[in-house]
VEXDREN-2710 file (C-alpha; in Angstrom, 1 decimal):
% VEXDREN-2710
k/r/px/py/pz
1/MET/16.1/0.7/-60.9
2/PRO/16.9/4.0/-59.6
3/VAL/17.1/2.3/-55.9
4/ALA/19.6/-0.4/-57.0
5/ARG/21.7/2.6/-58.7
6/ASP/21.5/4.6/-55.8
7/ALA/22.2/1.7/-53.7
8/HIS/25.1/0.6/-55.6
9/SER/26.7/3.9/-55.2
10/LYS/26.6/3.9/-51.7
11/GLU/28.1/0.5/-51.8
12/THR/31.0/2.1/-53.6
13/LEU/31.5/5.4/-51.9
14/ASP/31.3/3.0/-48.1
15/THR/34.2/0.6/-50.2
16/ILE/36.1/3.8/-50.9
17/ASP/39.9/3.7/-48.2
18/GLU/41.5/7.2/-47.9
19/PHE/43.4/5.6/-44.7
20/GLU/42.2/8.3/-42.7
21/ARG/43.5/7.2/-39.9
22/GLU/46.9/4.8/-40.4
23/PRO/49.8/5.4/-42.6
24/VAL/49.0/5.2/-46.6
25/PRO/50.5/1.6/-47.8
26/PRO/52.8/1.3/-50.2
27/ASP/51.2/0.3/-53.0
28/GLU/49.3/2.9/-52.4
29/VAL/51.8/5.4/-53.2
30/LYS/51.0/7.4/-56.6
31/GLY/53.7/8.8/-58.9
32/PHE/54.7/12.7/-60.0
33/LYS/52.0/12.8/-62.5
34/SER/49.4/12.5/-60.2
35/PHE/50.6/15.5/-58.7
36/LEU/51.3/17.4/-61.3
37/GLY/47.8/17.2/-62.7
38/MET/46.2/18.0/-59.4
39/VAL/48.8/20.5/-58.0
40/ALA/48.6/22.9/-61.3
41/GLY/44.7/22.1/-61.8
42/GLU/44.1/23.6/-58.0
43/HIS/46.2/26.3/-57.9
44/ILE/45.2/27.2/-61.7
45/ALA/42.4/28.5/-60.5
46/GLY/38.6/30.5/-60.9
47/THR/40.2/32.3/-58.1
48/GLU/42.9/33.6/-60.1
49/PHE/40.4/35.3/-62.0
50/VAL/40.2/37.1/-58.4
51/ILE/43.6/37.3/-57.0
52/GLY/45.3/38.4/-60.3
53/PRO/43.0/41.7/-60.4
54/LEU/43.4/42.2/-56.3
55/PHE/46.7/43.8/-57.2
56/VAL/45.1/45.9/-60.4
57/LEU/42.7/47.4/-57.6
58/HIS/45.1/48.3/-54.8
59/GLY/47.6/49.6/-57.4
60/ALA/50.6/47.3/-57.5
61/GLY/53.0/48.7/-59.9
62/ALA/54.6/46.4/-62.5
63/ARG/57.7/45.3/-61.0
64/ASP/56.4/45.4/-57.9
65/VAL/54.3/42.7/-59.4
66/PHE/56.4/40.7/-61.9
67/LEU/59.5/41.0/-59.2
68/GLY/57.0/40.3/-55.8
69/LEU/55.9/36.9/-57.4
70/LEU/59.0/35.6/-58.8
71/VAL/60.3/35.4/-55.3
72/GLY/56.7/34.4/-53.8
73/ASN/56.6/32.3/-55.9
74/LEU/59.7/30.3/-55.1
75/LEU/59.6/30.6/-51.5
76/ALA/56.0/28.7/-51.8
77/THR/57.7/25.9/-54.0
78/LEU/60.5/25.4/-51.7
79/SER/57.9/25.2/-48.9
80/TRP/56.4/22.0/-50.6
81/THR/59.4/20.5/-51.1
82/LEU/61.2/21.2/-48.3
83/VAL/58.9/21.3/-45.6
84/CYS/55.1/19.9/-46.2
85/ALA/56.4/16.6/-48.3
86/PRO/58.7/15.5/-46.6
87/ILE/57.3/15.0/-43.4
88/ALA/54.0/13.9/-45.6
89/VAL/56.8/11.2/-46.8
90/LYS/57.6/9.8/-43.6
91/THR/54.5/10.0/-41.6
92/ARG/52.3/8.7/-44.7
93/LEU/49.0/10.1/-42.2
94/THR/47.2/13.1/-42.6
95/ILE/48.1/16.1/-40.7
96/PHE/44.9/15.7/-38.1
97/PHE/45.8/12.3/-37.2
98/GLN/49.4/12.9/-36.4
99/LEU/48.4/16.0/-34.7
100/GLU/45.6/13.7/-32.4
101/ARG/48.6/11.6/-31.8
102/ILE/51.1/14.7/-30.8
103/SER/47.4/16.6/-29.4
104/GLY/45.3/14.3/-28.1
105/PHE/41.9/13.8/-29.6
106/SER/40.3/16.9/-27.5
107/LEU/42.5/19.7/-28.7
108/VAL/42.7/18.4/-32.3
109/SER/38.9/18.2/-32.3
110/ILE/39.3/22.1/-31.7
111/TYR/41.7/22.4/-35.0
112/ASN/40.1/19.8/-37.1
113/ALA/36.5/22.4/-36.2
114/VAL/38.9/24.9/-37.6
115/ASN/40.4/23.5/-40.7
116/ALA/37.4/22.7/-41.8
117/LEU/35.3/25.9/-41.3
118/LEU/38.3/27.4/-42.9
119/PHE/38.6/25.0/-45.8
120/CYS/34.5/25.4/-46.4
121/VAL/34.8/28.8/-46.9
122/SER/37.4/28.6/-49.3
123/ALA/35.7/26.4/-50.9
124/SER/33.1/28.8/-51.1
125/ALA/34.9/30.9/-52.9
126/MET/35.7/28.9/-55.6
127/ILE/31.7/27.8/-56.3
128/GLY/30.8/31.3/-56.4
129/VAL/33.7/31.8/-58.6
130/SER/32.2/29.4/-61.2
131/SER/28.8/30.6/-60.7
132/SER/30.1/33.9/-61.9
133/ALA/30.1/31.9/-65.5
134/ILE/27.5/30.2/-65.1
135/GLY/25.6/33.7/-64.8
136/VAL/27.8/35.1/-67.6
137/LEU/26.5/32.4/-70.2
138/LEU/22.9/32.6/-69.3
139/GLY/22.9/36.3/-69.1
140/LEU/21.8/36.7/-65.4
141/PRO/23.2/39.4/-62.6
142/THR/26.2/38.3/-61.0
143/PRO/28.3/40.1/-58.5
144/GLY/31.3/41.9/-59.2
145/LEU/34.5/41.6/-57.4
146/THR/33.6/44.4/-54.7
147/ASP/30.0/43.6/-54.1
148/LEU/29.2/41.8/-50.4
149/LEU/25.7/40.5/-51.1
150/PRO/23.5/37.8/-53.6
151/PRO/21.9/39.6/-56.9
152/GLY/19.3/38.1/-56.2
153/PRO/17.4/34.0/-56.3
154/VAL/18.6/32.7/-59.5
155/TRP/22.2/34.0/-58.4
156/VAL/21.3/31.5/-55.4
157/ALA/20.1/28.9/-57.2
158/SER/22.8/28.2/-59.4
159/VAL/25.5/28.2/-56.9
160/ALA/23.1/25.1/-55.7
161/VAL/23.4/23.1/-58.2
162/ILE/27.3/24.5/-59.1
163/GLY/28.3/23.1/-55.2
164/LEU/25.9/20.4/-55.6
165/VAL/27.6/18.9/-58.1
166/MET/31.6/19.8/-57.3
167/ALA/30.7/18.1/-53.6
168/VAL/29.3/14.5/-55.4
169/VAL/32.7/14.2/-57.4
170/ALA/35.2/14.8/-53.8
171/THR/33.3/12.4/-51.8
172/TYR/34.6/9.9/-54.2
173/GLY/38.2/10.8/-52.6
174/PHE/41.8/11.0/-53.6
175/ASP/41.9/9.0/-57.1
176/ARG/38.4/10.9/-58.4
177/VAL/39.8/14.3/-57.6
178/SER/43.3/13.7/-58.8
179/ARG/41.8/12.6/-61.9
180/PHE/39.5/14.9/-62.6
181/ALA/42.6/17.7/-62.4
182/ASN/44.4/15.6/-64.6
183/VAL/41.9/16.1/-67.4
184/PHE/41.1/20.3/-67.1
185/ALA/44.4/21.1/-65.8
186/PRO/46.4/21.2/-69.0
187/TRP/44.4/23.3/-70.9
188/MET/43.3/25.7/-68.4
189/PRO/46.7/28.2/-68.8
190/LEU/46.3/28.0/-72.2
191/ILE/43.0/30.2/-72.1
192/PHE/44.9/32.3/-69.8
193/LEU/47.5/32.9/-71.5
194/THR/45.6/33.3/-75.2
195/GLY/43.1/35.5/-72.8
196/ALA/45.8/38.2/-72.3
197/ILE/47.4/38.4/-75.5
198/ALA/43.9/38.8/-77.3
199/ALA/43.0/41.3/-74.4
200/LEU/46.5/43.6/-74.8
201/PRO/45.5/45.0/-77.9
202/GLY/42.7/47.0/-75.8
203/LEU/45.4/48.8/-74.0
204/GLY/47.5/49.8/-77.1
205/VAL/50.0/46.9/-76.9
206/THR/50.3/46.0/-80.9
207/SER/54.4/44.9/-79.9
208/VAL/56.3/43.3/-77.8
209/ALA/58.4/47.1/-77.2
210/ASP/54.6/47.8/-76.1
211/PHE/54.4/45.9/-73.5
212/TRP/56.0/47.3/-70.3
213/PRO/55.0/51.0/-71.3
214/ALA/51.6/49.9/-71.2
215/ALA/51.9/47.7/-68.4
216/ARG/53.2/50.7/-65.8
217/GLU/51.0/53.3/-66.6
218/LYS/47.9/51.4/-68.2
219/ILE/47.5/47.8/-66.0
220/TRP/49.9/48.1/-62.5
221/THR/50.3/51.8/-62.5
222/GLY/50.7/52.2/-59.3
223/VAL/47.7/53.7/-58.5
224/PRO/45.2/51.9/-56.1
225/GLN/42.0/52.3/-57.0
226/ALA/39.1/54.4/-54.8
227/GLY/38.4/52.7/-51.3
228/GLN/41.7/50.2/-51.7
229/THR/44.6/50.2/-49.8
230/LYS/47.5/50.1/-51.5
231/TYR/49.6/47.2/-52.7
232/GLY/54.0/47.0/-52.8
233/PHE/56.4/44.5/-53.2
234/TRP/56.4/43.7/-50.0
235/HIS/52.4/42.9/-50.3
236/VAL/53.0/41.2/-53.6
237/MET/55.7/38.9/-52.8
238/ILE/54.5/37.7/-49.2
239/PHE/50.9/37.1/-50.2
240/ALA/52.8/34.9/-53.2
241/TRP/54.2/33.0/-51.0
242/LEU/51.8/33.0/-48.0
243/CYS/48.2/32.7/-49.5
244/ASN/48.7/28.7/-49.4
245/SER/51.0/28.9/-46.4
246/ALA/48.7/26.9/-44.4
247/MET/48.7/23.6/-47.0
248/HIS/52.9/24.2/-47.2
249/ILE/54.4/25.2/-44.1
250/GLY/50.9/25.0/-42.1
251/LEU/51.0/21.1/-43.8
252/THR/48.0/20.8/-44.1
253/ASP/48.8/19.5/-47.7
254/MET/50.3/16.7/-45.8
255/SER/46.5/14.6/-45.9
256/ILE/47.6/15.1/-50.2
257/TYR/51.5/14.2/-50.2
258/ARG/51.2/11.4/-47.7
259/TYR/50.4/9.4/-51.4
260/ALA/53.6/10.9/-53.0
261/ARG/56.2/7.8/-54.2
262/LYS/58.9/10.8/-52.9
263/ALA/59.3/14.0/-51.4
264/SER/61.1/15.6/-54.2
265/TYR/57.3/15.3/-55.9
266/GLY/57.0/18.5/-53.8
267/LEU/58.6/20.1/-56.6
268/ALA/55.3/19.6/-58.6
269/SER/53.8/22.9/-57.2
270/ALA/56.5/24.7/-59.1
271/ALA/53.8/24.1/-61.9
272/GLY/51.1/25.5/-59.6
273/MET/53.0/28.6/-58.5
274/PHE/54.4/29.5/-61.9
275/ILE/51.7/28.5/-64.1
276/GLY/48.4/29.4/-62.1
277/HIS/49.9/32.3/-59.4
278/TYR/52.4/33.3/-61.7
279/MET/51.0/33.3/-65.1
280/ALA/47.5/33.7/-64.1
281/TRP/47.8/36.3/-61.9
282/VAL/49.4/38.3/-65.0
283/ALA/47.2/37.4/-67.1
284/SER/44.1/38.2/-65.0
285/GLY/45.6/41.3/-64.0
286/ILE/45.7/42.3/-67.8
287/LEU/41.9/41.3/-68.6
288/CYS/40.9/43.1/-65.3
289/ALA/42.6/46.4/-66.3
290/VAL/40.7/45.8/-70.1
291/ALA/37.4/45.4/-67.9
292/LEU/37.9/49.0/-65.8
293/ALA/39.4/50.9/-69.6
294/GLN/35.8/49.5/-70.7
295/GLY/34.1/51.4/-68.4
296/ASN/33.3/48.5/-65.8
297/VAL/34.2/49.2/-63.0
298/ASN/32.8/46.2/-60.9
299/PRO/33.7/43.4/-63.3
300/SER/32.7/39.9/-61.7
301/PRO/35.1/36.7/-62.9
302/GLY/32.8/35.2/-65.0
303/GLU/32.6/38.7/-67.1
304/ILE/36.4/39.5/-67.0
305/ALA/36.8/36.5/-68.6
306/HIS/33.7/36.5/-71.0
307/GLY/35.4/40.6/-72.2
308/SER/38.2/38.9/-73.9
309/VAL/38.1/35.1/-74.6
310/GLY/34.5/34.9/-74.9
311/LEU/32.8/31.1/-74.3
312/ALA/36.2/29.6/-73.8
313/GLY/36.9/31.8/-71.2
314/VAL/33.7/31.5/-69.2
315/ILE/34.6/28.0/-69.4
316/CYS/38.3/28.4/-67.9
317/VAL/36.0/30.0/-65.4
318/LEU/34.3/27.4/-64.4
319/VAL/35.7/24.3/-64.4
320/ALA/39.2/26.2/-62.5
321/GLY/36.9/27.4/-59.8
322/TRP/35.8/23.4/-60.0
323/THR/39.3/21.6/-59.9
324/THR/40.3/23.8/-56.9
325/ALA/37.1/23.2/-55.1
326/ASN/37.6/19.9/-55.4
327/PRO/40.5/19.1/-53.2
328/THR/39.5/21.5/-50.9
329/ILE/36.5/19.7/-49.9
330/TYR/38.1/16.7/-49.9
331/ARG/40.6/18.2/-47.0
332/ALA/37.1/19.1/-45.1
333/GLY/35.8/16.0/-44.8
334/LEU/39.1/14.4/-43.8
335/ALA/39.3/17.2/-40.7
336/ILE/35.2/16.6/-40.3
337/GLN/36.5/12.4/-40.2
338/GLY/38.8/13.1/-37.7
339/LEU/36.3/15.0/-35.2
340/LEU/34.3/12.4/-36.2
341/PRO/36.2/8.5/-36.7
342/ARG/32.9/6.3/-36.1
343/PHE/30.8/8.1/-39.5
344/LYS/32.4/7.7/-43.4
345/ARG/34.2/10.2/-44.5
346/TRP/32.3/10.5/-48.2
347/LYS/29.3/11.4/-45.7
348/LEU/31.1/14.0/-43.6
349/THR/32.1/15.0/-47.3
350/MET/29.1/16.1/-48.8
351/ILE/27.9/17.6/-46.1
352/VAL/31.1/19.9/-45.8
353/GLY/30.6/21.0/-49.5
354/LEU/26.2/21.7/-48.9
355/THR/28.2/24.1/-45.8
356/ALA/30.0/25.9/-48.7
357/THR/27.4/25.4/-51.0
358/VAL/25.3/27.8/-48.8
359/LEU/28.5/29.8/-47.6
360/ALA/29.1/30.4/-51.7
361/CYS/25.5/32.8/-52.1
362/PHE/27.7/35.7/-50.4
363/PRO/29.9/37.0/-52.0
364/ALA/31.3/38.9/-49.9
365/ILE/33.8/36.1/-49.2
366/VAL/34.8/36.3/-52.6
367/SER/35.3/40.3/-52.7
368/ARG/37.4/40.0/-48.8
369/LEU/39.1/36.8/-50.3
370/ASP/42.7/38.1/-50.0
371/GLN/42.0/39.2/-45.6
372/PHE/40.2/35.2/-45.6
373/LEU/43.6/34.1/-46.3
374/GLY/45.6/36.1/-44.0
375/ILE/43.5/35.3/-41.1
376/TYR/43.3/31.2/-42.6
377/ALA/47.1/32.0/-42.5
378/LEU/47.4/33.7/-39.1
379/VAL/45.8/30.6/-37.3
380/GLY/46.4/27.3/-39.4
381/ILE/50.3/27.7/-40.0
382/PRO/51.6/27.0/-36.4
383/ILE/50.1/24.0/-36.6
384/GLY/52.7/23.1/-39.3
385/ALA/55.7/24.4/-37.0
386/ILE/54.3/22.8/-34.2
387/VAL/53.9/18.8/-36.2
388/LEU/57.2/19.6/-37.9
389/VAL/59.1/20.0/-34.4
390/ASP/57.9/17.2/-32.9
391/VAL/58.3/14.9/-36.1
392/SER/62.0/16.2/-37.1
393/LEU/63.3/17.2/-33.8
394/PHE/61.6/15.2/-30.9
395/ARG/64.4/12.1/-30.7
396/ARG/67.4/13.9/-31.5
397/LEU/66.9/16.1/-28.4
398/GLY/65.8/13.0/-26.3
399/LEU/62.3/14.2/-25.9
400/THR/59.2/12.3/-26.7
401/PRO/57.2/12.7/-29.6
402/ASN/53.5/12.1/-30.1
403/LEU/52.7/12.3/-26.6
404/ALA/49.1/12.2/-26.5
405/SER/49.5/8.6/-27.8
406/VAL/52.3/7.6/-25.7
407/THR/50.2/8.6/-22.7
408/GLY/46.6/8.6/-23.4
409/SER/46.2/12.1/-22.7
410/ARG/43.4/14.1/-24.8
411/PHE/45.1/17.4/-24.4
412/ASN/48.5/18.2/-24.5
413/VAL/49.0/21.4/-23.1
414/ALA/52.2/22.4/-24.7
415/VAL/50.6/22.2/-28.3
416/ALA/47.6/24.3/-26.6
417/LEU/50.2/26.6/-24.9
418/ALA/52.3/26.9/-28.6
419/TRP/49.2/27.8/-30.7
420/VAL/47.7/30.1/-28.7
421/GLY/50.4/31.8/-28.3
422/ALA/51.4/32.2/-32.0
423/ILE/48.1/33.5/-32.8
424/ALA/48.1/36.5/-30.0
425/VAL/51.7/37.1/-31.5
426/GLY/50.7/37.4/-34.7
427/TYR/47.8/39.5/-33.8
428/GLY/48.6/41.4/-31.7
429/LEU/51.8/42.7/-33.9
430/PHE/49.4/43.3/-36.2
431/ARG/47.4/45.4/-34.2
432/TYR/50.3/47.7/-32.8
433/THR/52.1/47.8/-35.8
434/GLY/49.3/49.0/-37.6
435/ALA/50.0/46.8/-41.2
436/ASP/47.7/46.5/-43.7
437/PHE/47.7/43.2/-44.5
438/PHE/47.6/40.3/-41.9
439/PHE/50.5/38.1/-44.4
440/PHE/52.8/40.2/-42.5
441/MET/52.1/38.2/-39.0
442/ALA/51.5/35.1/-40.0
443/LEU/55.1/34.1/-40.7
444/PRO/56.5/35.3/-37.3
445/GLY/53.7/33.4/-35.9
446/TRP/55.2/30.2/-37.5
447/PHE/58.7/30.5/-35.7
448/VAL/57.2/31.4/-32.2
449/ALA/54.7/27.8/-32.2
450/ALA/57.6/26.2/-33.1
451/PHE/59.9/28.1/-30.2
452/LEU/57.4/27.7/-28.0
453/TYR/55.7/24.3/-28.2
454/LEU/59.5/23.3/-27.9
455/LEU/59.9/24.9/-25.1
456/ALA/57.0/24.2/-23.2
457/SER/57.2/20.3/-24.1
458/VAL/60.5/20.2/-22.5
459/ILE/59.6/21.9/-19.6
460/LEU/56.7/19.3/-19.2
461/GLN/58.1/16.4/-20.3
462/ARG/60.6/16.6/-17.3
463/ARG/57.7/16.5/-14.8
464/ARG/58.3/12.4/-16.0
465/PRO/61.5/11.0/-16.3
466/ALA/61.9/10.2/-20.6
467/PRO/62.6/7.1/-20.4
468/ALA/59.6/5.7/-18.7
469/LEU/58.0/7.9/-21.8
470/ARG/60.6/6.3/-24.7
471/GLU/59.7/2.8/-23.5
472/GLU/56.0/3.4/-23.8
473/ALA/56.8/4.9/-27.2
474/ALA/58.2/1.4/-28.2
END
């Protein structure tokens, strides 16, 4: 019987078609609710118990936090709605296959490999956060927010179990991932909110009038913890906008929104941004401040939640990490599938999940999450600018889009020049200006990539008459 069940599961997985190398057909598009649940579930995540405390540890002021999160999350919502979702609905393709048509297989393989690695690291952070909840439940040692190495073999074992379960769910494709998120997304915000409210008396807040003085003097004090750099309004605003920039203006969420019936479904991102990246960051910051006031100078995400919310908070950390890791592992599977199109997506997704699990054993990924996300933005978002220009502008300007698929080229030099040039300019600015935040340099890289790609394409396509290229494209 176990053999029969395994055979049936494999047969089921083999029949799942995620349209990795073709447009999503009209009868497979999804309604708004599918995206609302998935986006809310993904961005009301276990990592909110890491990012919210970062603003406390880095000494952001209360006004900087509330105003910075308002502006930054609004810009992020608009980026999904006005940039990512329209391109996804227009092409109905994953970013990986669309880029292959533009850049050629050799070049997209480099992007897919880099992207898959970045997704693995991101997913591993979610697995690590969920594992901290299990550690609190079982009374096991868990790494704090600033620890770099695993606390012991029992921690590694709990990470392995959680990571394996997450990987299995992700192998079943978009429908299963979306369904899982829809089940858990509605109640997770309530845990964050009630936990923060319950924790406030520990900071001397017993009425609404008490909140703002406590926020300025005991939570977001403007004074960083020892060893931490100072965050201000611009750090908070840019982080809120660009922490997921590889997904929106970098267009990797084409893989998700290609299933959207309308481009306006990008507005679903507001649920993740204003409930997850606003309310949850504020709430987890409050919980972190309480933990610090109680003498825990290096709390883990699980300890932060458990200290004020108890068992419900621990379960929230566990599930929140899970609902974020699932779509991240799913995206990574699609990236690898673009590299190895002959292999089944579910098998590659499982490999990705296991790789993320191994990385999750090292708490340094969680403790350096803001730095990792900055590097992710610097490397990832130039590709979004390239794809946007190619899909939206080339025909209007008399240039040939999807050049690699038209000419049979495996390496589009214009894409390579734009991508490498944008990363070099962004990193050069980071080093030259002495900036303490990679995110400040990611956005210039996006505009540099768009300009360089357009310029290089104009020069290179002049070598071949445009009418001939358009005839081949037709």
